[in-house]
N, CA, C and O of each residue as an XYZ file, in Angstrom:
740
protein
N      54.920     32.449     -1.385
C      54.125     31.264     -1.334
C      54.837     30.205     -0.479
O      55.997     29.871     -0.720
N      54.133     29.697      0.500
C      54.722     28.673      1.359
C      54.240     27.291      0.915
O      53.120     27.131      0.432
N      55.097     26.320      1.088
C      54.773     24.952      0.715
C      54.091     24.252      1.889
O      54.506     24.397      3.039
N      53.069     23.512      1.591
C      52.346     22.801      2.641
C      53.191     21.625      3.146
O      54.044     21.117      2.418
N      52.955     21.194      4.392
C      53.667     20.018      4.908
C      53.461     18.784      4.026
O      54.380     17.983      3.856
N      52.254     18.627      3.462
C      51.963     17.485      2.594
C      52.857     17.529      1.354
O      53.419     16.506      0.965
N      52.996     18.699      0.731
C      53.832     18.833     -0.452
C      55.312     18.631     -0.107
O      56.040     17.972     -0.849
N      55.749     19.196      1.012
C      57.135     19.009      1.440
C      57.440     17.537      1.695
O      58.514     17.049      1.342
N      56.495     16.835      2.307
C      56.684     15.407      2.568
C      56.775     14.630      1.262
O      57.595     13.722      1.127
N      55.930     14.992      0.304
C      55.974     14.307     -0.991
C      57.278     14.597     -1.727
O      57.826     13.712     -2.384
N      57.772     15.809     -1.627
C      59.065     16.156     -2.237
C      60.180     15.351     -1.580
O      61.066     14.838     -2.262
N      60.135     15.243     -0.262
C      61.156     14.470      0.463
C      61.126     13.001      0.053
O      62.176     12.395     -0.162
N      59.937     12.431     -0.056
C      59.826     11.030     -0.469
C      60.302     10.828     -1.910
O      60.984      9.848     -2.209
N      59.944     11.746     -2.789
C      60.398     11.657     -4.174
C      61.907     11.761     -4.281
O      62.540     11.018     -5.031
N      62.477     12.683     -3.529
C      63.929     12.852     -3.536
C      64.618     11.589     -3.021
O      65.594     11.127     -3.611
N      64.111     11.038     -1.929
C      64.700      9.816     -1.366
C      64.612      8.665     -2.368
O      65.546      7.873     -2.495
N      63.504      8.578     -3.067
C      63.325      7.520     -4.064
C      64.323      7.668     -5.207
O      64.914      6.684     -5.652
N      64.507      8.886     -5.678
C      65.462      9.131     -6.764
C      66.883      8.811     -6.297
O      67.639      8.161     -7.019
N      67.245      9.256     -5.107
C      68.594      9.015     -4.588
C      68.854      7.507     -4.440
O      69.922      7.023     -4.814
N      67.885      6.774     -3.900
C      68.039      5.320     -3.761
C      68.154      4.655     -5.130
O      68.948      3.730     -5.308
N      67.371      5.118     -6.086
C      67.434      4.563     -7.439
C      68.781      4.800     -8.088
O      69.343      3.896     -8.706
N      69.300      6.004     -7.956
C      70.615      6.327     -8.521
C      71.692      5.480     -7.844
O      72.599      4.981     -8.510
N      71.595      5.318     -6.532
C      72.566      4.489     -5.811
C      72.498      3.039     -6.276
O      73.531      2.391     -6.445
N      71.294      2.533     -6.482
C      71.143      1.151     -6.953
C      71.737      0.981     -8.346
O      72.386     -0.027     -8.628
N      71.519      1.958     -9.213
C      72.101      1.898    -10.563
C      73.628      1.955    -10.510
O      74.305      1.226    -11.235
N      74.163      2.814     -9.659
C      75.618      2.914     -9.520
C      76.194      1.605     -8.985
O      77.235      1.142     -9.452
N      75.515      1.013     -8.005
C      75.960     -0.263     -7.441
C      75.895     -1.370     -8.501
O      76.782     -2.220     -8.580
N      74.854     -1.346     -9.293
C      74.702     -2.319    -10.381
C      75.876     -2.205    -11.351
O      76.453     -3.215    -11.752
N      76.223     -0.999    -11.720
C      77.342     -0.772    -12.648
C      78.661     -1.199    -12.009
O      79.503     -1.805    -12.672
N      78.842     -0.889    -10.741
C      80.061     -1.269    -10.036
C      80.187     -2.801     -9.975
O      81.276     -3.347    -10.152
N      79.074     -3.477     -9.727
C      79.077     -4.945     -9.708
C      79.452     -5.497    -11.084
O      80.247     -6.430    -11.197
N      78.875     -4.910    -12.112
C      79.156     -5.349    -13.480
C      80.642     -5.219    -13.796
O      81.254     -6.155    -14.312
N      81.218     -4.071    -13.490
C      82.635     -3.837    -13.786
C      83.550     -4.739    -12.962
O      84.541     -5.263    -13.470
N      83.211     -4.913    -11.691
C      84.025     -5.768    -10.824
C      83.956     -7.221    -11.276
O      84.962     -7.930    -11.257
N      82.772     -7.662    -11.683
C      82.621     -9.046    -12.139
C      83.415     -9.282    -13.419
O      84.086    -10.305    -13.556
N      83.340     -8.347    -14.347
C      84.112     -8.466    -15.585
C      85.609     -8.490    -15.300
O      86.354     -9.259    -15.909
N      86.045     -7.638    -14.366
C      87.463     -7.597    -14.005
C      87.885     -8.904    -13.326
O      88.987     -9.398    -13.562
N      87.025     -9.455    -12.498
C      87.335    -10.723    -11.826
C      87.464    -11.858    -12.841
O      88.366    -12.690    -12.739
N      86.566    -11.886    -13.812
C      86.645    -12.919    -14.861
C      87.956    -12.781    -15.629
O      88.644    -13.772    -15.873
N      88.295    -11.567    -16.004
C      89.542    -11.353    -16.750
C      90.757    -11.754    -15.924
O      91.697    -12.349    -16.450
N      90.743    -11.434    -14.643
C      91.856    -11.806    -13.759
C      91.958    -13.333    -13.652
O      93.051    -13.897    -13.705
N      90.798    -13.993    -13.499
C      90.792    -15.455    -13.392
C      91.342    -16.089    -14.664
O      92.134    -17.030    -14.605
N      90.921    -15.576    -15.805
C      91.413    -16.106    -17.087
C      92.912    -15.869    -17.228
O      93.651    -16.768    -17.632
N      93.362    -14.660    -16.895
C      94.773    -14.304    -17.067
C      95.687    -15.102    -16.146
O      96.825    -15.402    -16.508
N      95.196    -15.447    -14.958
C      96.033    -16.156    -13.992
C      95.788    -17.659    -13.977
O      96.521    -18.403    -13.326
N      94.746    -18.113    -14.701
C      94.416    -19.532    -14.709
C      93.823    -20.024    -13.396
O      93.840    -21.218    -13.098
N      93.304    -19.090    -12.626
C      92.717    -19.439    -11.325
C      91.219    -19.676    -11.454
O      90.578    -19.254    -12.416
N      90.696    -20.350    -10.477
C      89.257    -20.569    -10.371
C      88.599    -19.267     -9.925
O      89.140    -18.548     -9.085
N      87.434    -18.967    -10.487
C      86.662    -17.799    -10.062
C      85.678    -18.249     -8.990
O      84.866    -19.146     -9.218
N      85.756    -17.625     -7.829
C      84.827    -17.918     -6.739
C      83.925    -16.705     -6.582
O      84.393    -15.607     -6.281
N      82.634    -16.909     -6.787
C      81.646    -15.843     -6.682
C      80.978    -15.959     -5.316
O      80.333    -16.961     -5.011
N      81.140    -14.932     -4.508
C      80.519    -14.895     -3.185
C      79.449    -13.818     -3.226
O      79.738    -12.635     -3.408
N      78.233    -14.245     -3.056
C      77.101    -13.350     -3.234
C      76.310    -13.843     -4.426
O      76.737    -14.763     -5.125
N      75.197    -13.255     -4.654
C      74.293    -13.723     -5.689
C      74.776    -13.268     -7.061
O      74.684    -12.082     -7.378
N      75.292    -14.187     -7.887
C      75.780    -13.782     -9.200
C      74.647    -13.382    -10.134
O      74.887    -12.732    -11.151
N      73.426    -13.757     -9.805
C      72.281    -13.419    -10.642
C      71.607    -12.119    -10.220
O      70.544    -11.775    -10.735
N      72.216    -11.401     -9.290
C      71.599    -10.173     -8.807
C      71.528     -9.103     -9.889
O      70.687     -8.206     -9.825
N      72.389     -9.193    -10.858
C      72.281     -8.304    -12.003
C      72.533     -9.132    -13.252
O      73.327    -10.072    -13.238
N      71.863     -8.780    -14.309
C      71.905     -9.617    -15.509
C      73.311     -9.761    -16.072
O      73.626    -10.795    -16.662
N      74.152     -8.770    -15.910
C      75.507     -8.873    -16.440
C      76.319     -9.891    -15.660
O      77.285    -10.444    -16.186
N      75.945    -10.146    -14.416
C      76.695    -11.065    -13.585
C      76.192    -12.490    -13.709
O      76.748    -13.388    -13.077
N      75.168    -12.723    -14.496
C      74.567    -14.055    -14.584
C      75.598    -15.052    -15.105
O      76.096    -14.929    -16.225
N      75.904    -16.033    -14.275
C      76.883    -17.051    -14.657
C      76.373    -17.782    -15.890
O      75.238    -18.256    -15.931
N      77.239    -17.859    -16.892
C      76.902    -18.604    -18.092
C      76.176    -17.796    -19.142
O      75.825    -18.338    -20.190
N      75.937    -16.514    -18.901
C      75.168    -15.747    -19.875
C      76.037    -15.054    -20.908
O      75.516    -14.427    -21.830
N      77.336    -15.154    -20.771
C      78.195    -14.368    -21.639
C      78.942    -15.162    -22.677
O      80.117    -14.890    -22.922
N      78.312    -16.125    -23.292
C      78.995    -16.883    -24.325
C      80.095    -17.735    -23.744
O      79.832    -18.808    -23.202
N      81.345    -17.263    -23.853
C      82.448    -18.067    -23.325
C      82.748    -17.699    -21.882
O      83.889    -17.812    -21.435
N      81.725    -17.256    -21.146
C      81.891    -16.902    -19.737
C      82.678    -18.003    -19.027
O      82.706    -19.139    -19.501
N      83.277    -17.707    -17.970
C      84.219    -18.564    -17.265
C      83.524    -19.672    -16.472
O      84.044    -20.097    -15.440
N      82.378    -20.144    -16.922
C      81.528    -21.045    -16.139
C      82.190    -22.366    -15.762
O      81.949    -22.875    -14.667
N      83.008    -22.929    -16.626
C      83.610    -24.234    -16.337
C      84.553    -24.192    -15.144
O      84.855    -25.236    -14.567
N      85.013    -23.035    -14.770
C      85.956    -22.920    -13.662
C      85.444    -21.928    -12.615
O      86.226    -21.196    -12.009
N      84.118    -21.913    -12.409
C      83.504    -20.981    -11.474
C      82.792    -21.742    -10.369
O      82.145    -22.760    -10.614
N      82.920    -21.238     -9.157
C      82.217    -21.794     -8.010
C      81.418    -20.668     -7.375
O      81.973    -19.617     -7.052
N      80.121    -20.878     -7.194
C      79.295    -19.918     -6.463
C      79.287    -20.404     -5.020
O      78.828    -21.509     -4.731
N      79.799    -19.567     -4.114
C      80.008    -19.995     -2.732
C      79.190    -19.177     -1.743
O      78.938    -17.988     -1.942
N      78.789    -19.844     -0.683
C      78.106    -19.187      0.434
C      79.114    -19.080      1.564
O      79.472    -20.080      2.186
N      79.565    -17.873      1.824
C      80.587    -17.673      2.849
C      79.964    -17.313      4.196
O      80.675    -17.123      5.183
N      78.643    -17.220      4.233
C      77.986    -16.804      5.477
C      78.085    -17.847      6.582
O      77.812    -17.547      7.744
N      78.472    -19.068      6.231
C      78.564    -20.120      7.239
C      79.988    -20.620      7.443
O      80.196    -21.712      7.971
N      80.963    -19.828      7.028
C      82.351    -20.206      7.276
C      83.132    -20.543      6.034
O      82.957    -19.923      4.985
N      83.995    -21.527      6.159
C      84.969    -21.910      5.148
C      84.312    -22.282      3.815
O      83.262    -22.924      3.781
N      84.950    -21.867      2.728
C      84.521    -22.250      1.382
C      85.196    -23.587      1.078
O      86.409    -23.652      0.878
N      84.403    -24.636      1.046
C      84.939    -25.982      0.826
C      85.336    -26.180     -0.635
O      84.717    -25.632     -1.547
N      86.369    -26.966     -0.828
C      86.789    -27.330     -2.177
C      87.698    -26.319     -2.845
O      88.006    -26.455     -4.029
N      88.134    -25.306     -2.110
C      89.035    -24.305     -2.678
C      90.291    -24.263     -1.810
O      90.230    -23.932     -0.625
N      91.414    -24.600     -2.410
C      92.680    -24.598     -1.688
C      93.173    -23.175     -1.461
O      92.687    -22.226     -2.077
N      94.154    -23.047     -0.560
C      94.756    -21.753     -0.264
C      95.383    -21.155     -1.523
O      96.017    -21.859     -2.309
N      95.199    -19.857     -1.699
C      95.859    -19.086     -2.753
C      95.668    -19.687     -4.149
O      96.625    -19.833     -4.910
N      94.407    -20.035     -4.474
C      94.144    -20.639     -5.783
C      93.009    -19.966     -6.545
O      92.689    -20.388     -7.656
N      92.387    -18.922     -5.973
C      91.172    -18.385     -6.580
C      91.251    -16.881     -6.817
O      92.042    -16.164     -6.205
N      90.395    -16.442     -7.730
C      90.044    -15.034     -7.859
C      88.661    -14.944     -7.237
O      87.778    -15.738     -7.561
N      88.468    -13.974     -6.338
C      87.234    -13.910     -5.553
C      86.464    -12.637     -5.875
O      86.994    -11.530     -5.790
N      85.214    -12.820     -6.244
C      84.271    -11.717     -6.487
C      83.273    -11.738     -5.339
O      82.581    -12.734     -5.129
N      83.199    -10.637     -4.598
C      82.322    -10.526     -3.430
C      81.365     -9.371     -3.676
O      81.794     -8.226     -3.819
N      80.064     -9.667     -3.727
C      79.080     -8.639     -4.048
C      78.076     -8.454     -2.910
O      77.219     -9.308     -2.684
N      78.190     -7.341     -2.202
C      77.208     -6.926     -1.204
C      76.944     -8.022     -0.176
O      75.796     -8.305      0.169
N      78.028     -8.635      0.307
C      77.926     -9.723      1.274
C      78.530     -9.347      2.616
O      78.054     -9.806      3.655
N      79.564     -8.525      2.616
C      80.232     -8.202      3.871
C      79.283     -7.553      4.873
O      79.508     -7.611      6.082
N      78.230     -6.941      4.363
C      77.256     -6.279      5.236
C      76.412     -7.267      6.028
O      75.853     -6.902      7.063
N      76.308     -8.504      5.570
C      75.357     -9.441      6.172
C      75.988    -10.627      6.891
O      75.274    -11.360      7.575
N      77.288    -10.848      6.768
C      77.903    -12.006      7.418
C      77.937    -11.812      8.930
O      77.982    -10.687      9.429
N      77.915    -12.939      9.650
C      77.965    -12.873     11.118
C      79.311    -12.373     11.618
O      79.376    -11.484     12.467
N      80.386    -12.950     11.084
C      81.729    -12.643     11.568
C      82.550    -12.048     10.420
O      83.098    -12.776      9.592
N      82.623    -10.734     10.384
C      83.316    -10.041      9.296
C      84.784    -10.436      9.221
O      85.295    -10.700      8.133
N      85.467    -10.481     10.354
C      86.896    -10.800     10.344
C      87.151    -12.215      9.831
O      88.095    -12.429      9.070
N      86.334    -13.177     10.230
C      86.488    -14.549      9.727
C      86.228    -14.602      8.227
O      86.916    -15.321      7.502
N      85.249    -13.852      7.762
C      84.950    -13.808      6.330
C      86.121    -13.225      5.551
O      86.501    -13.754      4.507
N      86.688    -12.146      6.052
C      87.834    -11.527      5.374
C      89.040    -12.458      5.372
O      89.778    -12.513      4.389
N      89.248    -13.192      6.469
C      90.350    -14.158      6.513
C      90.140    -15.270      5.476
O      91.089    -15.698      4.820
N      88.886    -15.735      5.333
C      88.601    -16.799      4.371
C      88.801    -16.307      2.940
O      89.358    -17.023      2.107
N      88.352    -15.098      2.657
C      88.569    -14.519      1.328
C      90.066    -14.413      1.054
O      90.532    -14.761     -0.031
N      90.804    -13.937      2.030
C      92.251    -13.803      1.894
C      92.917    -15.169      1.709
O      93.860    -15.300      0.929
N      92.431    -16.172      2.417
C      93.002    -17.526      2.316
C      92.893    -18.064      0.893
O      93.870    -18.572      0.342
N      91.714    -17.954      0.304
C      91.535    -18.567     -1.015
C      92.084    -17.692     -2.142
O      92.437    -18.200     -3.207
N      92.156    -16.375     -1.912
C      92.660    -15.462     -2.956
C      94.169    -15.303     -2.917
O      94.800    -15.108     -3.955
N      94.746    -15.384     -1.741
C      96.193    -15.226     -1.611
C      96.625    -13.775     -1.526
O      97.208    -13.359     -0.524
N      96.347    -12.998     -2.567
C      96.758    -11.593     -2.591
C      95.561    -10.708     -2.952
O      94.591    -11.170     -3.553
N      95.648     -9.445     -2.579
C      94.535     -8.505     -2.783
C      94.179     -8.320     -4.256
O      93.030     -8.018     -4.578
N      95.142     -8.496     -5.147
C      94.863     -8.340     -6.578
C      93.858     -9.368     -7.087
O      93.275     -9.191     -8.157
N      93.655    -10.439     -6.327
C      92.723    -11.496     -6.708
C      91.359    -11.335     -6.049
O      90.542    -12.255     -6.084
N      91.108    -10.180     -5.450
C      89.844     -9.945     -4.745
C      89.147     -8.733     -5.356
O      89.751     -7.676     -5.538
N      87.863     -8.907     -5.670
C      87.041     -7.841     -6.244
C      85.785     -7.730     -5.374
O      84.945     -8.630     -5.356
N      85.675     -6.606     -4.651
C      84.602     -6.437     -3.665
C      83.730     -5.254     -4.034
O      84.224     -4.184     -4.389
N      82.416     -5.465     -3.944
C      81.437     -4.391     -4.098
C      80.605     -4.367     -2.819
O      80.137     -5.405     -2.350
N      80.428     -3.179     -2.266
C      79.614     -3.064     -1.053
C      78.455     -2.103     -1.300
O      78.484     -1.294     -2.228
N      77.458     -2.209     -0.469
C      76.308     -1.303     -0.533
C      76.764      0.055      0.008
O      77.431      0.122      1.041
N      76.406      1.120     -0.683
C      76.799      2.448     -0.224
C      76.246      2.663      1.193
O      75.049      2.487      1.417
N      77.106      3.041      2.149
C      76.689      3.097      3.553
C      75.675      4.189      3.882
O      75.018      4.125      4.921
N      75.542      5.171      3.030
C      74.632      6.287      3.295
C      73.213      6.020      2.791
O      72.322      6.840      3.010
N      72.990      4.897      2.126
C      71.679      4.629      1.541
C      70.701      4.060      2.562
O      71.092      3.547      3.611
N      69.414      4.165      2.222
C      68.377      3.538      3.040
C      68.544      2.024      3.005
O      68.294      1.345      4.001
N      68.964      1.498      1.863
C      69.191      0.058      1.725
C      70.180     -0.433      2.771
O      69.951     -1.462      3.407
N      71.275      0.293      2.955
C      72.299     -0.109      3.930
C      71.781     -0.037      5.354
O      72.170     -0.838      6.204
N      70.924      0.901      5.608
C      70.440      1.105      6.977
C      69.216      0.271      7.327
O      69.036     -0.101      8.486
N      68.378     -0.024      6.348
C      67.095     -0.663      6.657
C      66.958     -2.112      6.202
O      65.971     -2.764      6.544
N      67.910     -2.630      5.446
C      67.824     -4.023      5.011
C      67.779     -4.924      6.243
O      68.641     -4.823      7.115
N      66.791     -5.795      6.320
C      66.649     -6.641      7.514
C      67.858     -7.533      7.785
O      68.121     -7.873      8.939
N      68.596     -7.917      6.745
C      69.729     -8.823      6.948
C      71.040     -8.092      7.231
O      72.026     -8.726      7.609
N      71.067     -6.779      7.056
C      72.317     -6.037      7.239
C      72.717     -5.976      8.708
O      71.926     -5.601      9.573
N      73.950     -6.352      8.961
C      74.514     -6.273     10.305
C      75.455     -5.081     10.442
O      75.703     -4.584     11.541
N      75.973     -4.635      9.294
C      76.909     -3.503      9.311
C      76.806     -2.755      7.991
O      76.238     -3.248      7.016
N      77.364     -1.564      7.984
C      77.418     -0.784      6.756
C      78.765     -0.095      6.707
O      79.378      0.175      7.740
N      79.216      0.184      5.510
C      80.505      0.835      5.367
C      81.034      0.680      3.962
O      80.292      0.365      3.031
N      82.320      0.905      3.820
C      82.951      0.866      2.504
C      84.161     -0.041      2.498
O      84.793     -0.280      3.527
N      84.464     -0.535      1.323
C      85.723     -1.215      1.070
C      86.470     -0.303      0.110
O      86.020     -0.055     -1.009
N      87.614      0.192      0.561
C      88.407      1.126     -0.233
C      89.615      0.373     -0.780
O      90.361     -0.255     -0.028
N      89.797      0.442     -2.085
C      90.937     -0.213     -2.717
C      92.021      0.816     -3.001
O      91.773      1.859     -3.605
N      93.231      0.494     -2.550
C      94.411      1.335     -2.809
C      95.408      0.472     -3.569
O      96.218     -0.230     -2.964
N      95.349      0.525     -4.870
C      96.266     -0.290     -5.660
C      96.058     -1.763     -5.382
O      95.062     -2.348     -5.809
N      96.999     -2.368     -4.665
C      96.922     -3.808     -4.402
C      96.398     -4.126     -3.001
O      96.533     -5.259     -2.539
N      95.807     -3.152     -2.323
C      95.281     -3.385     -0.977
C      93.820     -2.968     -0.891
O      93.371     -2.059     -1.589
N      93.093     -3.653     -0.020
C      91.703     -3.311      0.269
C      91.618     -2.988      1.758
O      92.117     -3.739      2.595
N      90.984     -1.870      2.075
C      90.747     -1.510      3.461
C      89.250     -1.528      3.697
O      88.487     -0.887      2.975
N      88.838     -2.266      4.713
C      87.417     -2.409      5.023
C      87.082     -1.486      6.193
O      87.634     -1.615      7.286
N      86.165     -0.552      5.938
C      85.684      0.379      6.959
C      84.205      0.089      7.164
O      83.368      0.592      6.414
N      83.874     -0.703      8.155
C      82.472     -1.043      8.399
C      82.176     -0.907      9.882
O      83.020     -1.179     10.736
N      80.961     -0.479     10.159
C      80.521     -0.384     11.544
C      79.143     -1.035     11.650
O      78.421     -1.135     10.657
N      78.786     -1.472     12.843
C      77.485     -2.127     13.006
C      76.326     -1.195     12.649
O      76.391      0.016     12.860
N      75.263     -1.795     12.100
C      74.030     -1.039     11.875
C      73.350     -0.933     13.224
O      73.045     -1.943     13.859
N      73.118      0.269     13.649
C      72.558      0.550     14.965
C      71.040      0.393     14.923
O      70.383      0.980     14.063
N      70.482     -0.388     15.835
C      69.029     -0.600     15.855
C      68.274      0.687     16.184
O      67.153      0.880     15.714
N      68.872      1.565     16.982
C      68.239      2.863     17.263
C      68.148      3.699     15.994
O      67.132      4.345     15.737
N      69.213      3.681     15.205
C      69.231      4.413     13.938
C      68.150      3.867     13.005
O      67.442      4.631     12.349
N      68.031      2.548     12.951
C      66.987      1.924     12.127
C      65.601      2.358     12.581
O      64.750      2.710     11.764
N      65.387      2.331     13.870
C      64.082      2.703     14.416
C      63.764      4.162     14.117
O      62.650      4.482     13.702
N      64.738      5.051     14.327
C      64.514      6.472     14.047
C      64.254      6.714     12.560
O      63.375      7.499     12.203
N      65.004      6.052     11.705
C      64.823      6.222     10.271
C      63.467      5.681      9.817
O      62.767      6.326      9.036
N      63.100      4.505     10.305
C      61.800      3.927      9.951
C      60.660      4.810     10.455
O      59.648      4.974      9.773
N      60.825      5.369     11.634
C      59.818      6.278     12.184
C      59.706      7.534     11.327
O      58.602      7.987     11.024
N      60.854      8.098     10.936
C      60.847      9.297     10.101
C      60.174      9.025      8.758
O      59.410      9.852      8.263
N      60.458      7.876      8.179
C      59.823      7.524      6.903
C      58.320      7.353      7.099
O      57.526      7.826      6.286
N      57.939      6.685      8.163
C      56.512      6.498      8.450
C      55.781      7.808      8.645
O      54.683      7.995      8.122
N      56.382      8.717      9.395
C      55.760     10.024      9.611
C      55.692     10.825      8.309
O      54.712     11.525      8.056
N      56.730     10.718      7.494
C      56.732     11.421      6.215
C      55.647     10.859      5.294
O      54.941     11.614      4.624
N      55.519      9.540      5.265
C      54.452      8.921      4.469
C      53.071      9.347      4.967
O      52.183      9.658      4.173
N      52.903      9.358      6.278
C      51.607      9.763      6.845
C      51.298     11.204      6.488
O      50.168     11.533      6.125
N      52.304     12.065      6.591
C      52.111     13.476      6.253
C      51.779     13.642      4.770
O      50.912     14.435      4.402
N      52.475     12.890      3.932
C      52.299     13.027      2.486
C      50.944     12.513      1.996
O      50.372     13.052      1.049
N      50.441     11.472      2.647
C      49.256     10.809      2.070
C      48.061     10.715      3.004
O      47.069     10.073      2.659
N      48.126     11.326      4.160
C      46.968     11.299      5.068
C      45.818     12.085      4.447
O      46.002     13.204      3.968
N      44.636     11.486      4.461
C      43.496     12.209      3.851
C      43.249     13.541      4.557
O      43.366     13.646      5.778
N      42.908     14.547      3.767
C      42.661     15.865      4.358
C      41.222     16.014      4.828
O      40.956     16.826      5.713
N      40.314     15.280      4.282
C      38.922     15.329      4.756
C      38.241     14.046      4.536
O      37.065     13.906      4.873
């Protein structure tokens, strides 16, 4: 028995949906764990917690939702436009959630994070998995890649999101959708 192109297209779309969903759940969990670790580090060191990225993107990260959450000493910062004002050098614990993919100048952003954190132990970074459709097709994404932590160091491996790759992927999805749902008669 051979599978029709329509059925194969529907299987491909279903598989892609499941994979993206699993990736989103894994990213959500990673954000939750990193945020909790950042709060604990800030409390243990007496440093200010600087949240870069949307702290409300997941319910566990919601500032002020955790009873004695570290809200009195937390700053939600927008690093997409340069320097984080009001934070001195080497005074913060920094939580960065899915932001490195969208900033204009990655190196300047990393320097600013390093400036306010001082050492890598004070930095908690979560990135979008580079193999996902989210990483490739998000309109604001400029790059995709990983941040790898080795003990007290973070290595950033990111490359630009290629517009040709986006176009080919969007075309493939469009053709798959057309194949899956085009009326037969």
